[in-house]
C-alpha positions as CSV (number, residue, x, y, z in Angstrom):
1,M,36.9,19.1,9.2
2,S,34.5,16.9,11.0
3,A,34.9,16.3,14.8
4,N,35.7,12.7,13.9
5,P,38.7,12.6,11.4
6,L,37.4,9.3,10.0
7,E,34.4,11.0,8.5
8,I,36.6,13.0,6.1
9,I,38.7,9.9,5.5
10,F,35.6,7.9,4.4
11,Q,34.0,10.9,2.5
12,P,36.9,12.6,0.7
13,R,36.1,14.9,-2.1
14,S,39.4,14.2,-3.8
15,I,42.2,11.6,-3.5
16,A,45.8,11.7,-4.7
17,V,47.7,8.5,-5.3
18,I,51.4,9.2,-4.6
19,G,53.5,6.8,-6.7
20,A,50.7,6.3,-9.2
21,S,51.8,4.2,-12.1
22,G,50.8,2.4,-15.3
23,D,53.0,-0.6,-14.4
24,P,51.0,-3.5,-12.9
25,K,54.1,-4.4,-10.8
26,S,53.6,-1.2,-8.9
27,L,51.2,-0.8,-6.0
28,G,50.5,2.7,-7.2
29,Y,49.0,1.1,-10.3
30,H,46.6,-1.0,-8.3
31,F,45.4,1.7,-5.9
32,L,44.6,3.9,-8.9
33,R,42.8,1.1,-10.6
34,H,40.7,0.4,-7.6
35,L,39.4,4.0,-7.4
36,I,38.5,3.8,-11.1
37,D,37.1,0.3,-11.0
38,Y,34.9,0.8,-7.9
39,G,33.5,4.0,-9.2
40,Y,35.0,6.6,-6.8
41,R,33.0,9.8,-7.6
42,G,35.4,12.4,-6.4
43,K,38.5,13.8,-8.1
44,I,41.5,11.5,-8.6
45,Y,45.0,12.9,-8.9
46,P,47.8,10.6,-9.9
47,V,51.2,11.8,-8.7
48,N,54.4,10.6,-10.4
49,P,57.3,12.9,-11.6
50,K,58.0,10.5,-14.5
51,L,54.4,10.5,-16.0
52,K,52.3,13.0,-17.8
53,E,49.2,10.8,-17.9
54,V,48.0,7.5,-16.5
55,F,44.6,5.8,-17.1
56,N,43.6,8.9,-19.1
57,L,44.1,11.0,-16.0
58,T,46.5,13.9,-15.9
59,A,49.5,13.0,-13.7
60,Y,51.4,15.6,-11.6
61,P,55.1,15.6,-10.8
62,N,54.4,16.3,-7.1
63,L,51.5,17.0,-4.8
64,G,52.3,20.7,-4.8
65,E,51.5,20.9,-8.5
66,V,47.9,19.5,-8.0
67,P,45.7,22.5,-8.9
68,D,43.1,21.9,-6.1
69,T,42.7,20.9,-2.5
70,V,43.3,17.3,-1.8
71,D,41.4,15.7,1.1
72,Y,43.0,12.2,1.2
73,V,46.4,10.8,0.1
74,I,47.3,7.2,-0.6
75,C,51.1,6.9,-0.3
76,C,52.9,4.2,-2.2
77,I,56.4,5.5,-2.1
78,S,59.4,4.5,-0.1
79,A,59.7,5.3,3.6
80,S,62.6,7.7,3.1
81,K,60.4,10.1,1.1
82,V,57.4,10.2,3.3
83,V,58.5,13.0,5.7
84,E,58.9,15.3,2.7
85,L,55.6,14.2,1.4
86,I,53.8,15.2,4.6
87,S,55.2,18.7,4.2
88,E,53.8,18.8,0.7
89,C,50.4,17.6,2.0
90,S,50.2,20.7,4.2
91,I,50.3,22.9,1.1
92,R,47.3,21.1,-0.5
93,G,45.1,21.0,2.7
94,V,45.4,17.2,3.1
95,K,43.4,15.9,6.0
96,A,44.6,12.3,6.1
97,V,47.2,10.1,4.6
98,H,47.0,6.3,4.1
99,L,50.6,5.0,4.3
100,F,50.8,1.8,2.4
101,T,54.5,2.4,2.8
102,G,56.1,-0.2,5.0
103,R,59.5,-1.4,6.2
104,L,59.4,0.8,9.2
105,S,59.1,-0.1,12.9
106,E,57.9,-3.6,12.0
107,T,61.5,-4.4,10.8
108,G,62.9,-3.7,14.3
109,R,65.7,-1.6,12.8
110,M,66.6,1.6,14.7
111,E,66.8,3.8,11.6
112,A,63.4,2.6,10.4
113,I,61.9,3.2,13.9
114,E,63.3,6.8,13.9
115,T,61.9,7.4,10.4
116,E,58.5,6.4,11.6
117,R,58.8,8.8,14.5
118,Q,59.7,11.6,12.2
119,I,56.7,10.9,10.0
120,L,54.4,11.1,13.0
121,K,56.0,14.2,14.3
122,K,55.7,16.0,10.9
123,A,52.0,14.8,10.6
124,K,51.2,16.2,14.0
125,E,52.9,19.5,13.1
126,F,50.4,20.0,10.3
127,N,47.4,18.3,11.9
128,I,47.3,15.5,9.3
129,R,45.9,12.2,10.5
130,L,47.6,8.9,9.5
131,I,46.3,5.4,8.7
132,G,49.2,2.9,9.0
133,P,52.0,2.8,8.0
134,N,52.3,-0.7,6.6
135,C,48.6,-1.3,5.8
136,A,46.2,-1.8,3.0
137,G,43.9,1.1,3.9
138,L,40.2,1.4,3.2
139,Y,37.5,-0.6,1.7
140,Y,34.3,1.4,1.5
141,P,31.9,0.1,-1.2
142,G,29.5,2.9,-0.7
143,G,32.2,5.4,-1.5
144,G,33.9,3.6,-4.3
145,I,37.2,3.0,-2.4
146,S,38.9,-0.4,-2.2
147,F,42.3,-2.0,-1.6
148,S,41.9,-5.2,-3.7
149,Y,40.1,-6.6,-6.7
150,D,36.7,-8.4,-6.9
151,F,35.4,-7.3,-3.5
152,P,31.6,-6.8,-3.5
153,K,30.5,-3.4,-4.8
154,D,27.2,-3.5,-3.0
155,S,27.1,-2.3,0.6
156,G,26.0,-4.1,3.8
157,F,26.2,-3.3,7.6
158,V,29.3,-5.2,8.8
159,G,32.2,-2.8,9.7
160,A,35.6,-4.0,10.6
161,F,39.1,-2.9,11.6
162,F,42.0,-5.3,10.8
163,Q,45.6,-4.7,11.8
164,S,46.5,-7.0,8.9
165,G,45.7,-6.2,5.3
166,G,46.0,-9.9,4.3
167,A,43.6,-11.0,7.1
168,A,41.2,-8.3,6.0
169,T,41.3,-9.5,2.4
170,E,40.8,-13.1,3.4
171,F,37.8,-12.2,5.6
172,I,36.1,-10.1,2.9
173,R,36.5,-12.7,0.2
174,Y,35.3,-15.7,2.2
175,A,32.6,-13.9,4.2
176,S,31.1,-12.5,1.0
177,L,30.6,-16.0,-0.2
178,R,28.4,-16.5,2.9
179,G,26.2,-13.5,2.0
180,I,28.0,-10.9,4.2
181,R,28.2,-7.4,2.8
182,F,30.2,-4.6,4.3
183,S,29.8,-1.0,5.4
184,K,33.5,0.0,5.8
185,I,36.7,-1.9,6.5
186,I,40.0,-0.5,7.7
187,S,43.4,-2.1,7.5
188,Y,45.6,-0.1,9.8
189,G,49.0,-1.8,10.2
190,N,51.4,-0.2,12.6
191,A,48.9,2.3,13.9
192,I,51.3,5.1,14.7
193,D,48.4,7.6,14.8
194,L,44.8,6.4,14.3
195,N,44.4,3.1,16.1
196,E,41.9,0.4,17.1
197,T,40.3,2.6,19.8
198,D,39.6,5.4,17.2
199,F,38.0,2.9,14.8
200,L,35.9,1.2,17.5
201,Q,34.6,4.6,18.6
202,Y,33.8,5.6,15.0
203,F,31.9,2.4,14.2
204,S,29.9,2.7,17.4
205,K,28.3,5.9,16.0
206,D,28.4,5.0,12.3
207,K,24.8,4.6,11.1
208,E,25.9,2.3,8.2
209,T,27.4,-0.2,10.6
210,K,25.4,-2.6,12.8
211,I,28.0,-5.3,13.6
212,I,31.7,-4.5,14.3
213,L,34.6,-6.9,13.9
214,G,38.2,-6.5,14.7
215,Y,41.5,-8.3,14.2
216,I,44.1,-7.0,16.6
217,E,47.7,-8.1,17.3
218,G,48.4,-5.5,20.0
219,V,46.9,-2.2,21.2
220,K,48.4,1.2,21.9
221,D,46.6,1.8,25.1
222,G,45.0,-1.3,26.6
223,R,42.9,0.4,29.3
224,T,41.4,3.0,27.0
225,F,40.7,0.3,24.3
226,L,38.9,-2.0,26.8
227,N,36.9,0.8,28.3
228,M,35.8,1.8,24.8
229,L,35.1,-1.8,24.0
230,K,32.9,-2.3,27.0
231,S,30.9,0.8,26.1
232,V,30.5,-0.1,22.4
233,A,29.6,-3.8,23.0
234,S,26.6,-2.7,25.1
235,I,25.3,-0.9,21.9
236,K,26.4,-3.1,19.0
237,P,27.8,-6.7,18.7
238,V,31.6,-6.5,18.6
239,I,33.5,-9.6,17.5
240,I,37.2,-9.7,18.1
241,I,40.0,-12.1,17.0
242,K,43.3,-11.8,18.7
243,G,46.4,-12.4,16.7
244,G,49.6,-13.3,18.6
245,R,48.3,-15.9,21.1
246,S,51.2,-18.3,21.0
247,N,54.9,-17.6,21.5
248,A,55.4,-18.0,17.7
249,G,52.4,-15.8,17.1
250,I,53.8,-13.1,19.4
251,R,57.1,-13.1,17.5
252,S,55.3,-13.0,14.2
253,A,53.1,-10.1,15.4
254,A,56.2,-8.0,16.3
255,S,57.7,-8.5,12.8
256,H,54.3,-8.0,11.1
257,T,53.0,-4.7,12.6
258,A,55.5,-4.0,15.4
259,S,52.8,-5.0,17.9
260,I,53.5,-6.1,21.5
261,A,51.1,-9.0,22.2
262,G,50.5,-9.7,25.8
263,S,49.4,-12.9,27.6
264,I,46.4,-14.5,25.8
265,D,44.8,-15.5,29.1
266,I,44.8,-11.9,30.2
267,W,43.5,-10.8,26.9
268,E,40.7,-13.3,26.8
269,T,39.6,-12.5,30.3
270,A,39.6,-8.8,29.6
271,L,37.8,-9.1,26.3
272,K,35.1,-11.3,27.7
273,Q,34.6,-9.0,30.6
274,S,34.1,-6.1,28.2
275,G,31.2,-7.9,26.5
276,A,33.0,-8.6,23.2
277,V,32.5,-11.9,21.4
278,L,35.8,-13.8,20.9
279,A,36.6,-15.5,17.6
280,E,39.2,-18.3,17.6
281,S,40.0,-18.3,13.9
282,M,39.1,-16.6,10.6
283,D,36.5,-19.3,9.9
284,D,35.1,-18.8,13.3
285,M,34.9,-15.0,12.8
286,I,33.0,-15.5,9.5
287,D,30.6,-17.9,11.2
288,L,29.9,-15.3,13.9
289,A,29.4,-12.6,11.3
290,V,26.9,-14.8,9.5
291,A,25.0,-15.5,12.8
292,F,24.8,-11.9,13.9
293,S,24.0,-10.7,10.4
294,F,21.1,-13.1,9.6
295,L,19.7,-14.2,13.0
296,P,17.5,-12.0,15.2
297,E,18.2,-11.6,18.9
298,I,17.8,-15.0,20.6
299,Y,17.7,-15.4,24.4
300,K,16.8,-19.1,25.0
301,T,18.2,-22.4,23.9
302,H,15.3,-24.7,23.1
303,V,16.2,-26.0,19.6
304,G,14.1,-28.0,17.1
305,I,16.1,-30.0,14.5
306,A,14.9,-31.9,11.4
307,G,16.4,-33.4,8.3
308,G,19.1,-35.9,7.4
309,G,19.4,-39.6,8.0
310,G,19.6,-41.6,11.2
311,G,23.3,-41.3,11.9
312,R,23.3,-37.6,11.3
313,T,20.2,-37.2,13.4
314,V,21.9,-38.9,16.4
315,L,25.1,-36.9,16.0
316,S,23.1,-33.6,15.7
317,A,21.4,-34.4,19.0
318,D,24.8,-35.0,20.7
319,E,26.4,-31.9,19.3
320,W,23.7,-29.5,20.1
321,E,23.2,-30.8,23.6
322,E,26.9,-30.8,24.2
323,A,27.0,-27.2,23.1
324,G,24.5,-26.3,25.9
325,F,21.3,-26.3,23.9
326,N,18.1,-28.0,25.0
327,V,17.0,-30.6,22.4
328,V,13.5,-30.9,23.8
329,P,11.1,-33.8,23.0
330,L,8.3,-33.2,20.6
331,P,5.3,-31.8,22.4
332,D,2.0,-33.8,22.2
333,R,0.4,-31.1,20.2
334,I,2.8,-31.8,17.3
335,R,2.6,-35.6,17.7
336,N,-1.2,-35.3,17.4
337,K,-0.9,-33.2,14.3
338,I,1.5,-35.7,12.8
339,R,-0.9,-38.6,13.5
340,E,-3.5,-36.9,11.3
341,V,-1.2,-36.9,8.2
342,A,1.3,-39.8,9.0
343,P,-0.3,-42.2,11.4
344,D,2.4,-44.8,10.8
345,I,5.2,-42.6,12.3
346,W,3.5,-40.2,14.7
347,D,4.7,-42.0,17.8
348,W,8.1,-42.9,16.3
349,I,9.5,-39.6,15.0
350,G,11.1,-37.2,17.5
351,N,13.4,-34.2,17.9
352,P,15.7,-34.3,16.0
353,G,13.4,-35.4,13.2
354,D,15.0,-38.2,11.2
355,R,14.2,-37.7,7.5
356,S,14.6,-41.4,6.8
357,M,11.6,-42.2,9.1
358,M,9.4,-40.0,6.9
359,E,10.1,-41.9,3.6
360,G,6.9,-43.3,2.1
361,S,4.7,-41.0,4.2
362,R,3.0,-37.7,3.3
363,F,5.1,-36.0,5.9
364,S,8.4,-34.1,5.3
365,T,11.2,-32.3,7.0
366,G,9.6,-29.0,6.0
367,D,6.3,-30.1,7.6
368,L,7.9,-30.9,10.9
369,L,9.9,-27.6,11.0
370,E,6.7,-25.7,10.1
371,M,4.9,-27.3,13.1
372,M,7.9,-26.5,15.4
373,S,7.8,-22.9,14.2
374,K,4.3,-22.5,15.6
375,E,5.1,-23.9,19.0
376,T,6.4,-22.0,22.0
377,D,8.5,-25.0,23.0
378,F,11.1,-24.0,20.5
379,D,13.3,-20.9,20.4
380,L,15.4,-21.8,17.3
381,L,15.0,-24.2,14.3
382,I,17.8,-26.1,12.6
383,A,17.2,-27.5,9.2
384,N,19.6,-30.2,8.1
385,V,19.7,-30.7,4.3
386,T,19.2,-34.4,3.6
387,D,22.1,-34.7,1.2
388,D,23.0,-38.1,2.7
389,A,19.9,-39.7,1.0
390,P,20.9,-42.8,-1.0
391,F,18.7,-41.9,-4.0
392,E,19.4,-41.9,-7.7
393,K,19.9,-38.5,-9.4
394,E,16.4,-37.4,-10.2
395,M,14.8,-38.4,-6.9
396,W,17.8,-37.0,-4.9
397,I,17.5,-33.6,-6.7
398,H,13.8,-33.5,-6.2
399,T,14.1,-34.3,-2.5
400,I,16.8,-31.7,-1.8
401,R,15.1,-29.0,-3.9
402,K,11.8,-29.5,-2.1
403,E,13.6,-29.2,1.3
404,I,15.3,-26.0,0.2
405,D,11.9,-24.6,-1.0
406,D,10.4,-25.4,2.4
407,F,13.3,-23.9,4.4
408,I,13.0,-20.7,2.4
409,D,9.2,-20.5,3.0
410,I,9.7,-21.2,6.8
411,H,12.3,-18.5,7.0
412,R,10.1,-16.0,5.2
413,S,7.3,-16.6,7.7
414,R,9.6,-15.2,10.4
415,A,7.8,-17.4,13.0
416,K,11.1,-18.7,14.4
417,P,14.8,-18.1,13.8
418,L,16.1,-20.7,11.3
419,A,19.6,-21.8,10.4
420,V,20.5,-24.5,7.8
421,I,23.2,-27.1,7.9
422,L,24.6,-27.8,4.4
423,R,27.9,-29.5,4.1
424,T,30.3,-28.1,1.5
425,A,33.0,-30.2,-0.2
426,D,36.7,-29.6,-0.8
427,L,36.4,-29.7,-4.6
428,G,39.1,-30.0,-7.2
429,I,38.6,-28.6,-10.7
430,S,37.4,-32.0,-12.0
431,H,34.6,-32.1,-9.4
432,S,33.1,-28.7,-10.2
433,E,31.3,-30.0,-13.2
434,N,29.8,-33.0,-11.4
435,W,26.0,-32.7,-11.2
436,R,25.8,-33.4,-7.5
437,W,28.3,-30.7,-6.4
438,E,26.9,-28.2,-9.0
439,F,23.4,-28.7,-7.6
440,I,24.6,-28.4,-4.0
441,A,26.3,-25.1,-4.8
442,E,23.1,-23.9,-6.5
443,Q,21.0,-24.7,-3.5
444,R,23.5,-23.1,-1.1
445,T,23.3,-19.9,-3.2
446,R,19.5,-20.0,-3.0
447,L,19.7,-20.1,0.8
448,I,22.3,-17.4,1.1
449,D,20.4,-15.2,-1.3
450,A,17.3,-15.6,1.0
451,Q,19.6,-14.4,3.8
452,I,19.4,-17.6,5.7
453,P,22.5,-18.4,7.8
454,V,24.1,-21.5,6.4
455,F,26.7,-23.6,8.3
456,S,28.8,-26.5,7.1
457,T,28.5,-28.6,10.3
458,F,26.3,-28.9,13.4
459,S,29.2,-28.3,15.7
460,R,30.1,-25.0,14.0
461,A,26.5,-23.8,14.0
462,A,26.0,-24.8,17.7
463,K,29.2,-23.2,18.9
464,T,28.5,-20.0,17.0
465,I,24.8,-19.6,17.8
466,G,25.5,-20.4,21.4
467,R,27.8,-17.3,21.6
468,L,25.2,-15.2,19.9
469,I,22.6,-16.2,22.6
470,D,25.2,-15.6,25.3
471,Y,25.9,-12.1,24.0
472,Y,22.2,-11.1,23.9
473,Q,21.6,-12.7,27.4
474,K,24.4,-10.6,28.9
475,K,23.4,-7.5,27.1
476,S,19.8,-7.7,28.3
477,H,20.8,-9.3,31.7
478,V,18.8,-12.4,30.9
479,P,20.0,-15.4,33.0
480,S,21.4,-18.3,31.1
481,L,19.0,-21.2,30.7
């Protein structure tokens, strides 16, 4: 067995699903389906005393009847049967068990708490490591392991540990729409054995993971976790969202994963001092994952902005400056270049660059951003898609498509970091066939496929990128500017 138990957990040669079933109402059905659907390449052993076969795989009445060593077990049976199962695991050389099984200490019932203690005691007796109980387990696209349907099958470099399986599922689904792909994700529930500190340490050394995210409701050993967090955050970006911040949230965390959630003020102070980046919500965590995935290290705050009509231009200037960025005036070098191609607006246009001022000239949003990309005055470029233009269909489509083409070209030049603001709509089914929304979705996909960070508002982009800059400044001991 590897020095780190998580290595064998993510690289099992064989997996047994306890409680495997052909009934879609059973979780044993779904975990078995996931191994098949995602292309797990090891041996799969369904275990169910009532079945001879499931999904064309031989089923076994118990783990002891499996004719081979089993590295990893997914447990979908009731809590009362788990202690006996752990004893069977020792016969087959099982290294680790994922306990989907719930209704244990999170219920607050004394008999359930005692059962959980007995499970851990038996596992320690046989040197078997546990994930959970009360958790969704593993999502590892590179290894063909998943805990839900329709997750991306291609791998990325974002690794995460989530105390909640539902929060992990939500994050994967919505972050994947923004172009994020994942190395490994762990849902770990009550964490009676392996916990957040173990996962953090593992991801710090995992070559497949470059960015680490965590959703935690409570920790087993706060001092050890924070010391580990400080060490890891100096190596890789670590983004943390803390569940259980309010009184209602603390009560909910206790009944969800039996976690004891402390004062949020103490938590926030400790997490910030450790060097972690704090997320306030799931959308915020996704925005941060996008920024750290698709933007390079940025240390300064001079921003160049272009695109959109007059009102949006004014608001963008407000929001970026209020977020601590320097919206610097256009340097004379750029103004002189503009005078050569658009003498009617060279002394009128500024930063942010109002797209409506450019109408009728030979100058465009892309032209201005390209000029900014070659100047040392700017550390970051923000392209605002001019979807507020009051044009009829053909001209509107032509304008937006040309802007997106330009943004992709500027991004590919790598001259300056670039992010794009493209508003998304809350669409009903009747809206999805409308040409405007269909076209916007198509252009958004083009930007994401080009690995350009896309945000829905200036405020979300500024808030997110500001924390990225703050992280790299602190990591490199660069003073804030």
